[in-house]
TILUMTOR-686230 format. One line per field, with one value per residue (C-alpha): z negated, x negated, y; residue in three letters; residue number from 0. Coordinates in Angstrom, 1 decimal. Each point is the difference from the previous one (the first is absolute). Layout:
# residues N
up <- c(Z;...) .
east <- c(X;...) .
north <- c(Y;...) .
selum <- c(ALA;...) .
mivex <- c(NUM;...) .
This chain:
# residues 341
up <- c(16.5;-1.0;-2.8;-0.9;-2.4;-1.6;-0.4;-3.8;0.2;2.5;-2.8;-2.4;2.6;0.8;-3.7;-0.6;3.1;-1.1;-3.6;1.1;2.3;-2.5;-3.8;-0.5;1.3;-2.8;-0.1;-2.5;-0.5;-1.7;-0.2;2.6;-2.3;0.2;3.8;0.2;0.4;3.8;-0.7;2.1;-2.6;-0.9;-1.0;-0.2;-3.8;0.2;2.6;-1.1;-3.7;-2.3;0.6;3.6;-0.2;-2.5;-1.2;-0.8;-2.0;1.9;0.8;3.6;-1.0;-2.2;2.7;2.6;-2.4;-1.2;3.6;0.8;-3.0;1.0;3.5;-1.3;-2.3;3.0;0.3;3.0;-1.7;1.6;-2.0;0.5;-0.2;-0.2;2.1;2.1;-1.4;-3.2;1.6;-1.2;-3.5;0.7;2.7;-1.9;-0.2;3.7;1.5;-2.2;-1.1;2.2;3.3;-0.8;-2.0;3.0;1.4;-3.3;-0.9;3.5;0.6;-3.2;-1.4;2.1;-0.9;1.8;-1.3;1.4;-1.3;1.3;-0.6;1.3;2.2;2.1;0.4;2.2;-1.0;-3.1;-2.5;-2.1;0.1;-0.5;-2.5;1.2;3.8;1.4;3.0;-1.4;2.6;1.1;-3.6;0.3;3.5;-1.5;-2.1;1.6;-1.3;0.0;2.6;0.6;1.1;0.7;1.6;2.1;-0.1;-2.3;2.1;-0.1;-3.8;-0.6;2.4;-0.7;-3.8;0.2;2.0;-2.5;-2.9;1.9;0.8;-1.9;-0.5;-1.8;2.1;-0.8;1.4;0.4;0.1;1.2;-2.5;2.7;1.8;-3.0;1.3;3.6;1.3;3.0;1.1;-1.3;0.7;-2.8;-1.7;-0.7;2.0;0.2;2.3;0.4;-1.1;2.5;3.0;1.1;1.7;3.2;-0.8;3.5;3.1;1.8;2.7;-0.8;-3.6;-2.9;-3.4;-3.0;-3.3;-3.4;-2.4;0.1;2.9;2.3;0.0;0.5;3.1;1.3;-0.4;1.8;2.8;0.5;0.3;2.3;2.2;0.6;1.3;2.4;-2.2;-0.7;-3.4;-1.3;-3.8;-2.0;-3.6;-1.7;-2.9;-1.7;-0.4;-1.2;2.1;2.7;3.4;1.8;3.1;0.4;0.0;2.4;2.5;-0.2;0.6;3.0;1.5;-1.1;-0.3;-2.8;-3.7;-2.8;-3.5;-2.7;-3.6;-3.1;-2.2;0.1;3.3;-1.8;0.3;0.6;1.7;3.2;0.1;-0.3;2.8;2.2;-0.4;0.9;3.2;1.0;-0.7;1.8;2.7;0.8;3.7;-0.2;-1.6;2.1;-3.0;-3.7;-2.4;-2.1;-3.6;-1.7;-3.7;-3.4;-1.5;-1.7;-3.1;-3.0;1.1;-1.0;-1.6;1.5;3.2;1.9;-0.8;0.7;3.5;0.7;-0.4;1.1;2.9;2.3;3.5;1.1;-1.0;1.8;3.2;-0.1;-0.4;3.1;2.0;-1.1;1.2;3.2;0.6;0.1;-2.6;-1.7;-3.2;-2.8;-3.8;-0.2;-2.3;-3.7;-2.5;-2.0;-3.6;-0.8;-1.2;-3.8;-1.3) .
east <- c(-136.4;2.9;2.5;3.4;-0.7;2.4;-0.8;-0.1;-2.3;-2.2;-0.6;-0.9;-2.3;-1.8;-0.6;-1.3;-2.1;-1.8;-0.3;-1.7;-2.3;-1.1;0.0;0.3;3.6;2.5;3.8;1.9;3.5;3.4;0.8;-2.6;-1.2;3.4;0.3;1.4;3.6;-0.2;-2.1;-2.9;-2.7;1.3;-2.7;-2.8;-0.3;-0.3;-2.8;-2.0;0.8;0.8;-3.3;0.9;3.9;1.1;3.5;0.4;2.5;2.8;-2.0;-0.9;-2.3;-2.0;0.0;-1.4;-2.5;-1.3;-0.4;-2.0;-2.2;-0.5;-1.0;-2.5;-1.5;-0.6;3.1;2.4;3.4;3.4;2.6;3.7;2.4;3.2;2.1;-1.6;2.5;-2.1;-3.0;1.8;-0.9;-3.7;-0.4;-2.6;-2.3;0.6;-0.3;-2.4;-2.3;0.1;0.2;-2.6;-2.8;-2.1;0.1;-0.4;-3.2;-1.5;0.4;-1.8;3.1;2.3;3.4;0.5;3.5;3.4;3.3;2.8;3.7;3.6;1.2;2.9;3.8;1.1;3.7;-0.6;1.8;-3.0;1.1;-1.8;-2.7;-1.0;0.8;-2.0;-2.4;-3.0;-2.8;0.5;-0.7;-3.6;-0.6;-0.3;-3.0;-3.5;-2.1;2.6;0.5;3.6;1.0;3.5;0.2;2.9;-0.6;-1.4;-3.1;-0.5;0.7;-2.8;-2.6;0.5;0.1;-3.3;-1.5;1.3;-1.7;-3.3;0.2;-2.4;2.7;3.4;2.8;3.7;1.9;3.7;1.9;3.6;2.2;2.4;-2.8;-1.1;2.1;-1.1;-1.9;-2.2;-2.9;-3.3;-3.5;-1.4;-3.2;-1.3;1.6;-1.1;1.6;-1.9;1.7;0.9;0.9;3.6;1.6;2.0;2.9;1.4;-0.9;2.4;0.2;2.9;-0.4;-2.3;1.5;-2.2;0.7;-1.7;0.7;3.7;0.8;-2.3;2.7;2.6;-1.8;-0.4;3.8;0.7;-2.4;1.8;3.4;-1.5;-1.4;3.5;0.8;-3.0;-2.1;-3.6;-1.2;-3.5;-0.3;-2.9;-0.7;-2.1;-1.1;-1.8;0.6;-3.5;-2.0;2.6;-0.4;1.5;-2.0;2.1;3.2;-1.5;-1.0;3.5;1.7;-2.3;1.6;3.7;0.2;2.6;-0.2;2.3;-1.2;1.8;-0.9;1.8;-1.1;1.9;-0.6;-0.9;-3.8;-0.1;-2.9;2.0;-0.1;-3.8;-0.3;2.4;-2.0;-3.2;1.6;1.5;-3.4;-2.2;2.3;2.6;-0.6;0.8;3.4;3.2;1.9;-0.4;-0.7;3.0;-0.3;2.4;-0.4;1.6;2.1;-1.3;2.0;-0.6;0.5;3.5;0.8;3.4;-0.3;2.5;-2.2;-3.2;1.3;0.2;-3.8;-1.3;-2.4;1.7;-0.6;3.2;-1.4;-3.2;1.9;2.0;-3.2;-1.5;3.1;-0.4;-3.6;0.9;2.9;2.5;2.3;0.5;-2.1;1.5;-0.4;-3.6;-0.5;0.0;2.7;-0.6;0.9;3.0;-0.7;-0.3;1.7) .
north <- c(-137.7;2.1;-0.2;1.6;2.8;2.5;3.7;-0.3;-3.1;1.9;2.5;-2.7;-1.7;3.2;0.7;-3.6;0.1;3.1;-1.1;-3.2;2.0;2.6;-0.5;3.7;0.1;0.2;0.4;2.2;1.2;-0.6;-3.7;-1.0;-2.9;-1.7;0.5;3.5;1.1;-0.9;-3.1;1.3;-0.9;-3.5;-2.4;2.5;-0.2;-3.8;0.1;3.0;0.4;3.0;1.7;0.7;0.2;2.7;0.7;3.7;2.1;1.7;3.1;0.7;2.9;-2.4;-2.7;2.4;1.5;-3.4;-1.1;3.1;-0.6;-3.6;1.0;2.6;-2.8;-2.2;-2.2;-0.2;0.5;-0.6;1.7;-0.7;2.9;-2.0;2.5;2.7;2.5;-0.3;1.7;3.2;-1.0;-0.4;2.6;2.0;-3.1;-0.8;3.4;1.9;-2.8;-3.1;1.8;2.7;-1.6;-1.0;3.5;1.8;-2.1;0.4;-3.8;-0.9;-1.7;-2.2;-1.3;-3.4;-0.8;-1.0;1.2;-2.2;-0.7;-0.2;2.8;1.0;0.1;-2.8;0.2;-2.1;2.3;1.0;3.6;3.4;-1.0;-3.5;0.1;2.9;-0.3;1.9;-0.2;3.6;1.1;-1.3;1.3;3.5;-1.1;-0.1;-2.8;-2.8;-2.7;-1.3;-3.5;-1.1;-3.5;-1.3;-3.8;-2.7;-0.3;3.8;-0.1;-2.5;1.4;3.7;-0.5;-1.9;2.8;2.6;-2.0;0.0;3.7;2.3;2.7;0.1;-1.6;0.0;-3.0;0.3;-3.3;0.3;-1.9;-1.0;-1.9;-2.1;-2.9;0.2;-3.1;-0.6;-2.2;1.4;-1.5;-2.1;1.2;3.5;2.8;3.7;2.5;3.3;3.2;2.6;-2.2;0.1;-3.0;-0.1;-2.3;0.0;1.9;2.3;2.6;2.4;1.1;-0.5;-1.1;0.5;-1.7;-0.7;-2.8;-0.9;2.3;-2.0;-2.8;2.7;1.2;-3.6;-0.6;3.3;-0.9;-3.3;1.8;2.5;-2.7;-1.3;3.5;-0.1;2.3;-1.1;1.1;-0.3;-0.6;1.2;-1.2;2.7;-2.3;2.8;3.8;0.8;-0.7;0.7;-1.6;3.0;-1.0;-3.2;2.2;2.5;-2.7;-1.5;3.4;0.5;-3.1;0.5;3.8;-0.2;-0.5;-1.1;-0.4;-2.0;0.8;-1.1;2.9;3.4;1.8;3.2;0.1;-3.8;-1.8;0.0;3.8;-0.1;-2.6;1.9;3.2;-1.8;-1.4;3.5;1.7;-2.6;-1.4;2.6;-0.3;-3.7;0.4;0.0;1.4;0.7;-2.8;-1.2;-1.2;-2.4;0.2;-0.4;2.7;3.1;-1.0;-2.2;-3.6;-1.3;-3.4;-0.6;-2.0;2.2;3.0;-1.8;-0.7;3.7;0.5;-3.4;-0.1;-2.5;-1.4;1.7;3.4;-0.7;-1.1;3.3;1.9;-1.7;0.7;3.6;0.4;-1.8;2.4;-2.9;1.5;3.3;0.6;-2.1;-0.3;-1.0;3.0;-0.9;1.1;3.1;0.6;2.1;3.5;0.4;3.1) .
selum <- c(MET;VAL;ALA;GLN;LEU;SER;PHE;ARG;ASN;ALA;VAL;ARG;ASP;ALA;LEU;ALA;GLN;GLU;MET;ARG;ARG;ASP;GLU;ARG;VAL;ILE;VAL;LEU;GLY;GLU;ASP;VAL;ALA;ILE;GLY;GLY;VAL;PHE;LYS;THR;THR;ALA;GLY;LEU;LEU;ASP;GLU;PHE;GLY;SER;ARG;ARG;VAL;TRP;ASP;THR;PRO;ILE;CYS;GLU;GLN;ALA;ILE;ALA;GLY;ALA;ALA;MET;GLY;ALA;ALA;ILE;ALA;GLY;LEU;ARG;PRO;ILE;ALA;GLU;ILE;MET;PHE;SER;ASP;PHE;TYR;ALA;THR;CYS;TRP;ASP;GLN;VAL;VAL;ASN;GLU;ILE;ALA;LYS;THR;ARG;TYR;MET;THR;GLY;GLY;GLN;VAL;THR;ILE;PRO;LEU;VAL;LEU;ARG;GLY;ALA;ASN;GLY;PHE;GLY;SER;LEU;GLY;PHE;GLY;SER;GLN;HIS;GLY;GLN;ALA;CYS;GLU;ASN;TRP;VAL;MET;THR;VAL;PRO;GLY;LEU;LYS;ILE;VAL;SER;PRO;ALA;THR;PRO;ALA;GLU;MET;LYS;GLY;LEU;LEU;ALA;ALA;ALA;ILE;GLN;ASP;PRO;ASP;PRO;VAL;LEU;VAL;PHE;GLU;HIS;LYS;ALA;LEU;TYR;GLY;ALA;VAL;GLU;GLU;VAL;PRO;ASP;GLY;ASP;LEU;VAL;ILE;PRO;LEU;GLY;ARG;ALA;ARG;THR;VAL;ARG;PRO;GLY;ARG;ASP;VAL;THR;LEU;VAL;GLY;LEU;SER;ILE;THR;VAL;ARG;THR;CYS;GLU;GLU;ALA;ALA;GLU;ARG;LEU;ASP;ALA;GLN;GLY;ILE;SER;ALA;GLU;VAL;ILE;ASP;LEU;ARG;THR;LEU;VAL;PRO;LEU;ASP;ALA;GLN;ALA;VAL;LEU;GLU;SER;VAL;ALA;ARG;THR;HIS;ARG;LEU;VAL;ILE;ALA;GLU;GLU;ASN;PRO;GLY;GLN;LEU;GLY;TRP;GLY;ALA;SER;LEU;SER;SER;ILE;VAL;VAL;GLU;GLU;ALA;PHE;GLY;GLU;LEU;ALA;GLY;PRO;PRO;VAL;ARG;VAL;SER;GLY;GLY;ASN;ILE;PRO;TYR;PRO;VAL;ALA;SER;VAL;LEU;GLU;ALA;GLU;VAL;ALA;VAL;THR;PRO;ASP;ARG;VAL;VAL;ARG;ALA;VAL;GLN;GLN;VAL;LEU;GLY;ILE;SER;ALA;PRO;THR;ALA;THR;ALA;VAL;PRO;GLN;PRO;ALA;ALA;ILE;ASN) .
mivex <- c(0;1;2;3;4;5;6;7;8;9;10;11;12;13;14;15;16;17;18;19;20;21;22;23;24;25;26;27;28;29;30;31;32;33;34;35;36;37;38;39;40;41;42;43;44;45;46;47;48;49;50;51;52;53;54;55;56;57;58;59;60;61;62;63;64;65;66;67;68;69;70;71;72;73;74;75;76;77;78;79;80;81;82;83;84;85;86;87;88;89;90;91;92;93;94;95;96;97;98;99;100;101;102;103;104;105;106;107;108;109;110;111;112;113;114;115;116;117;118;119;120;121;122;123;124;125;126;127;128;129;130;131;132;133;134;135;136;137;138;139;140;141;142;143;144;145;146;147;148;149;150;151;152;153;154;155;156;157;158;159;160;161;162;163;164;165;166;167;168;169;170;171;172;173;174;175;176;177;178;179;180;181;182;183;184;185;186;187;188;189;190;191;192;193;194;195;196;197;198;199;200;201;202;203;204;205;206;207;208;209;210;211;212;213;214;215;216;217;218;219;220;221;222;223;224;225;226;227;228;229;230;231;232;233;234;235;236;237;238;239;240;241;242;243;244;245;246;247;248;249;250;251;252;253;254;255;256;257;258;259;260;261;262;263;264;265;266;267;268;269;270;271;272;273;274;275;276;277;278;279;280;281;282;283;284;285;286;287;288;289;290;291;292;293;294;295;296;297;298;299;300;301;302;303;304;305;306;307;308;309;310;311;312;313;314;315;316;317;318;319;320;321;322;323;324;325;326;327;328;329;330;331;332;333;334;335;336;337;338;339;340) .
């Protein structure tokens, strides 16, 4: 049996699924007891009580630190960081403590916790401090796993897998996807980390997306199909572990690569993936990979300015035309900040 499930309710279902399965699983964060600002924890307090659903002060450093302490004490905490931008306020806890404790203790202490919350730009007007795509921050930190789902089914299954994982996992939930709805199988659902999904097969070019840019790639592929261009679409699902092999196998078939990433292109995850493909499959490439990314500027609030940095199907289509040699190189490059005197 299947049921219609929204992305936000998929978060709630995964949390409830794992809380029923394992009494050590707890949820903590700002306003989680009343359902959370995005209503992803609605009903958990009623079902599981205040011993397992904790409201916290507005202090991300304390939230991350309390989650780490709970994990060391034998619980399986899921801590909500309301906006991923706020990892900047608890970065010391995440980078120097949570990510490194297993290594620094020779495996004697493990940190089985999940940090999760809203992420991304999505042309919603959240601006520079609440609208960043922050996955690439975490890619620089060994010891952390990174999950960024694209669909309600992925949200439920990947979050469940993250909760069951013995190591710290950061789950990035794109705020523009919370209202997305699709049919999801009833019952428990777990999707293993580190396995990319082929959304649609193709023969002329590989399009790689993550989270919201998976749908961007799908829409671009539909437009390209009308032009007689067959595009394969890969949904990475996770950045750590990264299923680079799925991308390499696709490029071996299509010989061309376009990557769509919402974060700034400067040192983005797409740059890392592009370098892997060039290093390991250079002989398969008919031309250099092209990245379509957000701007190397603070994200604006005004919609007319948001449109200048948004990762859109049109930009992906132009990038594909570029790698196929159909048109001259176009503005797939991201805007740069003005010089500061």
